[in-house]
C-alpha positions as CSV (number, residue, x, y, z in Angstrom):
1,M,0.0,0.0,0.0
2,T,1.4,3.4,-1.0
3,H,2.1,5.8,1.8
4,K,0.2,9.0,1.5
5,P,2.4,11.9,2.7
6,T,0.9,13.8,5.7
7,L,1.1,17.5,6.7
8,C,1.4,19.2,10.1
9,I,0.8,22.9,10.5
10,G,2.6,24.3,13.5
11,I,1.5,27.5,15.2
12,L,3.3,29.6,17.9
13,T,1.0,31.6,20.3
14,M,1.2,34.1,23.1
15,N,-2.0,35.9,24.1
16,E,-3.6,35.6,20.6
17,E,-7.2,35.0,21.6
18,R,-8.4,37.6,19.0
19,R,-6.8,35.9,16.1
20,I,-6.1,32.3,16.9
21,A,-9.5,31.0,15.8
22,R,-9.3,32.4,12.3
23,C,-5.7,31.2,12.0
24,I,-6.6,27.6,12.9
25,E,-9.7,27.7,10.7
26,S,-7.4,28.5,7.7
27,A,-5.2,25.5,8.6
28,R,-8.1,23.0,8.8
29,F,-6.9,21.1,5.6
30,A,-3.8,19.8,7.5
31,D,-3.7,16.3,8.9
32,D,-2.5,17.7,12.3
33,I,-2.5,21.2,13.8
34,V,0.1,21.6,16.6
35,V,0.0,24.7,18.8
36,V,2.9,25.6,21.1
37,D,1.9,28.4,23.5
38,S,4.3,30.5,25.5
39,G,2.2,30.9,28.6
40,S,-0.8,33.0,27.5
41,S,-2.8,34.7,30.2
42,D,-5.9,35.0,28.0
43,S,-8.1,32.3,26.4
44,T,-5.7,31.4,23.6
45,V,-5.1,27.9,24.8
46,G,-8.8,27.2,25.5
47,V,-9.8,28.4,22.0
48,A,-7.1,26.3,20.3
49,K,-8.1,23.2,22.2
50,G,-11.7,23.8,21.5
51,L,-11.0,23.8,17.7
52,G,-9.2,20.5,18.0
53,A,-5.6,21.6,17.9
54,D,-2.9,19.6,19.7
55,V,-1.8,22.2,22.3
56,H,1.4,22.2,24.3
57,V,2.3,25.0,26.8
58,Y,6.0,26.0,27.3
59,S,5.9,29.2,29.4
60,D,9.7,29.3,30.1
61,W,10.4,31.6,27.1
62,Q,13.8,31.0,25.5
63,G,13.3,32.6,22.2
64,F,11.5,31.9,18.9
65,A,13.9,29.3,17.8
66,E,13.5,27.2,20.9
67,Q,9.7,27.4,20.7
68,R,9.8,26.2,17.1
69,N,12.2,23.3,18.1
70,R,9.7,22.3,20.8
71,L,6.9,22.4,18.3
72,L,9.0,20.2,15.9
73,K,9.2,17.5,18.6
74,H,5.4,17.1,18.5
75,C,5.2,16.8,14.7
76,T,4.9,13.2,13.4
77,A,3.8,14.2,9.8
78,D,6.0,14.0,6.7
79,Y,5.8,17.7,6.1
80,I,5.5,20.7,8.4
81,F,4.3,24.2,7.6
82,F,5.0,26.9,10.2
83,L,2.2,29.4,10.6
84,D,2.2,32.3,12.9
85,A,-0.9,33.2,14.9
86,D,-1.3,36.5,13.1
87,E,-1.4,34.8,9.7
88,E,-4.0,33.1,7.6
89,I,-3.7,30.7,4.7
90,P,-5.9,31.8,1.7
91,P,-7.6,29.0,-0.3
92,E,-5.2,29.4,-3.3
93,L,-2.2,28.9,-1.1
94,E,-3.9,25.9,0.6
95,A,-4.2,24.3,-2.9
96,E,-0.5,24.9,-3.6
97,I,0.6,23.4,-0.3
98,L,-1.5,20.3,-0.7
99,A,-0.2,19.8,-4.3
100,V,3.4,19.7,-3.0
101,V,2.5,17.3,-0.1
102,H,0.5,14.9,-2.1
103,A,3.2,14.7,-4.7
104,G,5.8,14.0,-2.1
105,Q,8.1,16.7,-3.5
106,P,11.5,17.2,-1.9
107,G,12.8,20.7,-1.0
108,V,11.9,23.8,0.9
109,W,9.1,26.2,0.0
110,E,9.0,29.9,0.8
111,V,6.0,32.2,1.1
112,L,5.6,35.9,0.5
113,W,3.5,38.1,2.8
114,N,0.4,40.1,1.9
115,Q,0.5,42.5,4.8
116,V,-2.8,43.6,6.4
117,A,-2.4,46.7,8.5
118,Y,-5.1,48.6,10.4
119,G,-7.9,46.8,8.5
120,R,-6.5,47.2,5.0
121,P,-4.6,44.7,2.9
122,L,-1.4,46.4,1.6
123,T,-1.7,44.6,-1.7
124,H,0.1,47.3,-3.7
125,M,3.3,47.0,-1.6
126,K,6.1,44.8,-2.9
127,S,6.7,41.9,-0.7
128,T,10.2,41.2,0.8
129,G,12.1,38.1,0.1
130,G,10.4,34.7,0.7
131,I,10.2,33.2,4.2
132,P,10.9,29.4,4.4
133,R,7.8,27.8,5.8
134,L,7.2,24.3,4.3
135,F,9.8,21.6,5.0
136,Q,10.1,17.8,4.8
137,T,10.1,17.0,8.5
138,S,13.0,14.5,8.1
139,N,15.2,17.2,6.7
140,L,14.6,19.9,9.4
141,L,17.0,19.5,12.2
142,R,16.3,22.6,14.3
143,Y,16.0,26.3,14.4
144,E,18.6,28.8,15.6
145,G,18.3,32.5,16.5
146,V,16.6,34.8,19.0
147,V,14.5,36.7,16.5
148,H,14.1,36.1,12.7
149,E,15.3,32.6,13.5
150,G,16.7,30.3,10.8
151,A,16.2,26.7,9.9
152,V,19.2,24.2,10.1
153,L,18.7,21.5,7.5
154,R,20.1,18.0,7.4
155,D,20.6,18.5,3.6
156,P,21.1,22.2,3.0
157,S,21.5,21.6,-0.8
158,V,17.8,20.9,-1.4
159,T,16.0,23.1,-3.9
160,V,14.2,26.2,-2.5
161,R,11.0,27.1,-4.3
162,Q,8.4,29.8,-3.7
163,F,4.7,29.6,-3.6
164,K,2.8,31.9,-6.0
165,T,0.0,32.9,-3.5
166,R,0.9,35.3,-0.7
167,L,0.2,34.5,2.9
168,F,-2.1,37.0,4.8
169,H,-0.1,38.6,7.6
170,Y,-2.2,40.6,10.1
171,S,0.9,42.2,11.7
172,R,-0.5,45.6,12.6
173,E,-4.1,45.6,13.6
174,T,-4.1,48.6,16.1
175,V,-1.9,51.5,16.9
176,Y,-1.7,50.3,20.5
177,G,-0.7,46.8,19.5
178,S,1.9,48.3,17.2
179,I,3.5,50.2,20.0
180,Q,3.6,47.0,22.1
181,K,5.2,45.0,19.2
182,L,7.6,47.9,18.6
183,A,9.1,47.5,22.1
184,Q,9.4,43.7,21.9
185,Y,10.9,43.5,18.4
186,A,13.2,46.5,18.9
187,Q,14.7,44.8,22.0
188,L,15.1,41.4,20.3
189,G,16.7,43.1,17.2
190,A,19.1,45.0,19.5
191,V,20.2,41.8,21.2
192,K,20.9,40.2,17.9
193,R,23.0,43.1,16.7
194,A,24.8,43.6,20.0
195,E,25.9,39.9,19.9
196,K,27.4,40.6,16.5
197,G,29.4,43.5,18.0
198,K,27.5,46.3,16.3
199,T,27.5,49.7,18.0
200,G,24.5,51.9,18.5
201,G,23.4,55.4,19.3
202,V,20.9,58.1,18.3
203,L,22.6,59.0,15.0
204,R,23.0,55.4,14.0
205,G,19.4,54.7,14.8
206,M,18.2,57.8,12.8
207,A,20.2,56.6,9.8
208,S,18.7,53.1,10.0
209,G,15.2,54.3,10.6
210,F,15.3,56.9,7.7
211,A,16.8,54.4,5.3
212,N,14.2,51.7,6.1
213,F,11.3,54.2,5.8
214,M,12.5,55.4,2.4
215,Q,12.9,51.7,1.3
216,L,9.4,50.7,2.5
217,Y,7.4,53.8,1.6
218,F,8.9,54.7,-1.8
219,V,10.8,51.7,-3.2
220,R,8.3,49.1,-2.0
221,R,5.4,51.4,-2.8
222,G,3.9,51.9,0.7
223,F,2.7,55.3,-0.5
224,L,0.2,53.5,-2.7
225,C,-1.6,52.1,0.4
226,G,-2.9,55.3,1.9
227,P,-2.7,56.3,5.6
228,E,-2.5,52.6,6.6
229,G,0.6,52.2,4.4
230,F,2.2,55.2,6.0
231,L,1.6,53.9,9.5
232,F,2.9,50.5,8.6
233,C,6.2,51.9,7.2
234,F,6.5,54.4,10.0
235,F,6.3,51.9,12.8
236,I,8.9,49.6,11.2
237,A,11.2,52.6,10.8
238,L,10.7,53.4,14.5
239,E,11.6,49.8,15.3
240,C,14.9,50.2,13.3
241,F,15.6,53.5,15.2
242,F,15.1,52.1,18.7
243,R,17.2,48.9,18.0
244,Y,20.4,51.0,17.8
245,V,19.4,53.3,20.5
246,M,18.9,50.4,22.8
247,I,22.3,49.0,22.0
248,K,23.9,52.0,23.6
249,Y,21.5,52.9,26.4
250,D,20.0,49.6,27.4
251,R,23.1,47.5,27.6
252,D,22.4,45.8,30.9
253,I,18.9,44.9,29.9
254,L,20.1,43.5,26.6
255,N,22.7,41.4,28.3
256,S,20.1,39.8,30.7
257,T,17.8,39.2,27.8
258,A,20.6,37.4,25.8
259,K,21.4,35.2,28.8
260,R,17.8,34.1,29.2
261,S,17.6,33.2,25.5
262,S,20.9,31.3,25.3
């Protein structure tokens, strides 16, 4: 009897009660849905369990890479697709994923984001480079990195392909939420750069923030997306600014954060 390849969709969560249901619903086509929660204080875990997901709670936060490694241990399928709680898989992408799995194709598949900010899809913006999301489980050894973690493969020479359909990414739903995310990601980005020996300061931060805003707003056409496009680009530029400011002025905090994540 021929073995039919199976698919697991893995989701990381932390206080995502507002979005987790829609995320899981978009992943219903998978054979298994595994959720690794980082100690949510809201109803995220209950909602995920109620929708039939296999939920595991690891509240001792050690970074995104470690959470993905923990999730990987609970995956028994032939393929794994990593989905964030603020993302949704559109039907066209579902069809592409299933075609790869059912054919048993080897390799790694990347997705592009269709950013949704403040209630508006920023469809006119050019997407950044692809993010590796679909792997053969047997080829994925582990993840490494505190933020923007990377996959370590058993066979790194496999072909990397890219899906045609973009993944919906609800990264900036409210201004308040954007401010909270700004603090978290600026600190994690500062830790990563400090570990590489980079220096910081206000001028360095201003240069990084200005360059990134110009890249996003003009080169990647954020200006075509109205006020929502401006806010999206502006908050990312602020994140870039504060990364380098934190390297200089929050050195002790960054050192303690790096130790907890190592």
